[in-house]
C-alpha positions in Angstrom: -6.7 -13.3 0.6 -5.3 -14.7 3.9 -6.5 -13.8 7.4 -3.5 -13.4 9.7 -2.7 -12.8 13.3 0.3 -11.1 14.8 1.8 -12.5 18.0 1.6 -8.9 19.2 -1.9 -9.8 20.4 -0.3 -11.9 23.2 2.8 -9.7 23.4 4.8 -12.7 21.9 4.5 -14.7 25.1 5.3 -18.4 24.3 3.1 -19.5 27.2 0.1 -17.9 25.4 0.5 -19.4 21.9 -2.4 -21.7 22.4 -4.7 -18.7 22.9 -4.1 -17.3 19.4 -7.1 -17.2 17.1 -7.1 -19.7 14.3 -5.7 -18.0 11.2 -4.4 -18.7 7.7 -1.1 -17.1 8.5 0.7 -16.0 11.6 3.2 -13.1 12.0 5.8 -13.8 14.6 7.1 -10.8 16.5 9.6 -10.2 19.3 10.4 -13.6 20.9 13.5 -14.3 22.8 16.2 -16.4 21.2 15.9 -19.1 23.9 12.2 -19.6 23.0 12.9 -20.2 19.3 12.7 -24.0 19.4 9.3 -23.9 21.2 8.0 -21.3 18.9 9.0 -23.1 15.7 7.5 -26.4 17.1 4.2 -24.7 17.7 4.0 -23.1 14.2 5.3 -26.3 12.4 2.9 -27.0 9.5 1.4 -23.5 9.7 2.0 -20.6 7.4 3.9 -17.8 9.1 5.9 -14.6 8.4 8.5 -12.9 10.5 8.5 -9.4 11.9 12.1 -8.1 12.1 14.1 -8.3 14.3 12.2 -11.4 15.6 14.7 -13.1 18.0 17.5 -10.5 17.5 17.7 -7.0 18.9 18.9 -3.6 17.6 21.4 -1.7 19.7 19.0 1.2 19.9 15.8 -0.9 20.5 14.1 0.6 17.5 15.4 0.1 13.9 17.4 2.9 12.4 17.6 2.1 8.7 17.9 5.8 7.6 19.8 7.3 10.5 22.7 9.5 9.8 24.4 7.8 12.7 26.4 5.2 10.8 26.8 2.8 13.8 23.0 2.6 14.3 22.3 2.3 10.6 24.9 -0.4 10.1 23.6 -2.3 13.1 20.1 -2.1 11.8 21.1 -3.6 8.4 23.2 -6.3 10.1 20.3 -7.4 12.3 17.8 -7.2 9.4 20.1 -9.4 7.3 20.5 -12.0 10.2 16.7 -12.0 10.5 16.2 -12.5 6.8 18.7 -15.4 6.7 17.0 -17.0 9.6 13.5 -16.5 8.1 14.6 -18.3 5.0 16.2 -21.1 7.0 13.0 -21.8 9.0 10.6 -21.6 6.1 8.9 -18.2 6.7 6.7 -16.9 3.9 8.1 -13.4 4.3 9.8 -10.9 6.6 8.5 -7.5 7.5 11.0 -4.7 8.0 10.3 -1.1 9.2 11.3 1.7 6.8 12.4 4.5 7.0 13.2 5.8 10.5 10.1 7.0 12.5 9.9 10.5 13.8 12.9 11.6 11.7 13.3 15.3 10.9 16.9 15.2 9.6 17.4 15.1 5.9 18.9 11.6 5.2 18.5 11.5 1.5 22.3 11.8 1.0 22.5 8.1 2.0 19.4 7.1 0.0 21.3 5.0 -2.6 23.1 3.1 0.1 19.9 2.3 1.9 18.3 1.1 -1.4 21.3 -1.3 -1.9 20.8 -2.8 1.6 17.1 -3.4 1.0 17.8 -4.8 -2.4 20.1 -7.3 -0.8 17.5 -8.3 1.8 14.9 -8.9 -1.0 17.3 -11.5 -2.6 17.5 -13.4 0.6 13.7 -13.7 1.4 10.5 -12.1 0.3 10.7 -8.7 2.0 7.8 -6.5 2.9 8.5 -2.8 3.8 6.3 -1.5 6.6 5.6 2.2 6.6 6.5 4.1 9.7 5.3 7.6 10.7 6.8 11.1 11.1 9.6 11.0 8.6 9.7 14.5 7.2 11.7 13.5 4.1 10.0 10.3 3.2 6.3 9.7 3.6 4.3 10.0 0.4 3.0 7.1 -1.8 5.3 8.3 -4.5 8.3 7.9 -2.2 7.4 4.4 -1.3 6.6 3.4 -4.9 10.0 4.4 -6.1 11.8 2.6 -3.3 9.8 -0.6 -3.7 10.3 -0.7 -7.5 14.1 -0.1 -7.1 14.6 -2.7 -4.4 12.2 -5.5 -5.3 10.5 -5.3 -1.9 6.8 -5.2 -1.5 4.5 -3.1 0.8 3.0 -3.9 4.2 0.7 -1.1 5.1 0.5 -0.5 8.8 -2.9 1.1 9.2 -2.1 2.7 12.5 1.1 4.3 11.3 -0.7 5.5 8.1 -3.4 7.2 10.2 -0.7 9.0 12.2 1.2 10.1 9.1 -2.1 11.3 7.5 -2.6 13.4 10.6 0.9 14.9 10.5 1.2 15.5 6.7 -2.5 16.1 5.9 -3.0 13.6 3.1 -5.7 11.0 2.4 -4.8 7.6 3.7 -7.2 5.9 1.2 -5.5 7.7 -1.7 -2.1 6.6 -0.3 -3.3 3.0 -0.4 -4.9 3.4 -3.8 -1.6 4.7 -5.3 0.3 1.7 -4.0 -2.4 -1.0 -4.5 -0.4 -3.1 -7.0 2.6 -3.3 -4.7 0.7 -4.1 -1.4 0.9 -7.6 0.0 -0.2 -7.1 3.5 -2.1 -4.8 6.0 -1.4 -4.5 9.7 -4.8 -3.7 11.1 -5.3 -1.8 14.3 -6.3 1.8 15.2 -4.1 4.8 16.1 -4.3 8.5 16.7 -1.7 10.3 18.8 -3.5 10.3 22.0 -4.5 6.6 21.7 -1.0 5.6 20.5 0.6 7.0 23.6 -2.0 5.3 25.8 -2.5 2.0 24.1 0.2 1.7 21.4 -1.8 -0.6 19.1 -5.5 -0.2 20.0 -7.8 -2.7 18.4 -10.5 -0.3 17.3 -11.3 3.4 16.9 -14.1 5.6 15.6 -12.4 7.9 13.2 -13.7 8.6 9.7 -10.3 7.8 8.2 -10.1 4.5 9.9 -13.6 3.4 8.7 -12.8 4.6 5.2 -9.6 2.5 5.1 -11.3 -0.6 6.4 -14.1 -0.3 3.7 -11.6 0.4 0.9 -9.3 -2.5 1.6 -11.7 -5.2 2.5 -11.9 -6.9 -1.0 -8.1 -6.7 -1.8 -6.3 -10.0 -2.3 -3.6 -9.5 0.4 -2.7 -10.7 3.9 -4.9 -9.1 6.5 -2.9 -9.3 9.8 -4.5 -8.0 12.9 -1.9 -6.4 15.1 -3.3 -5.1 18.4 -1.4 -5.1 21.6 -2.9 -6.0 25.0 -2.5 -2.7 26.8 -6.1 -1.8 25.8 -8.6 -4.5 24.9 -11.6 -2.2 24.3 -12.7 -2.7 20.7 -11.0 -6.1 20.3 -14.4 -7.8 19.5 -15.1 -5.2 16.8 -11.7 -5.8 15.2 -12.2 -9.6 15.3 -15.7 -9.3 13.8 -14.3 -7.1 10.9 -11.5 -9.6 10.3 -13.7 -12.7 10.4 -16.1 -11.1 8.0 -13.5 -10.4 5.4 
């Protein structure tokens, strides 16, 4: 088990790096390219992972790995590959990549094999962790993710907030989802989300839902990376999140 902190907690501001909690591993988010030298100097000698696109950017802001728009999809793969190559060069432990598209209703399964090939290539460059998104009508079950991970050599980063949203949309048990993928999970992103909270706070530190508490209890003894990933729009509940994390 490693206790990790995402730089989302400081909105990846280089001037606030010194305020990050002490952790076993750090996950580096959306820094600017001109800050790369300063960031790498700060994390020298520390364990860290990279959250794609890191210092690069997608043309559509959000990643589009399963879009039927070929330009957006190809751009996403290109940026992800650049990020993976850089991650290996700078000694990152892993890279996290969103998959599939969030809030996608169109049936994209006609390009499924192409997408698998792209992620298989990523996994040969650096250890690649696939982060679940939410609201993809044609890909959201544990069975979907298991097949994809086994075919590509990637491993799973369970984003607890996204999982809570997907469980709300598709009416499944988030704990059962985790249980079915437990042997392929290497990381959790820990924060709270429901649709109202997500619109207001994006990544809220804490919530009071039954599903959230059941997830936290179920995962607490797993041998994985526990990366807290709140964002600073709302700080109510941050102490509760930090207490849970420290007690792991």
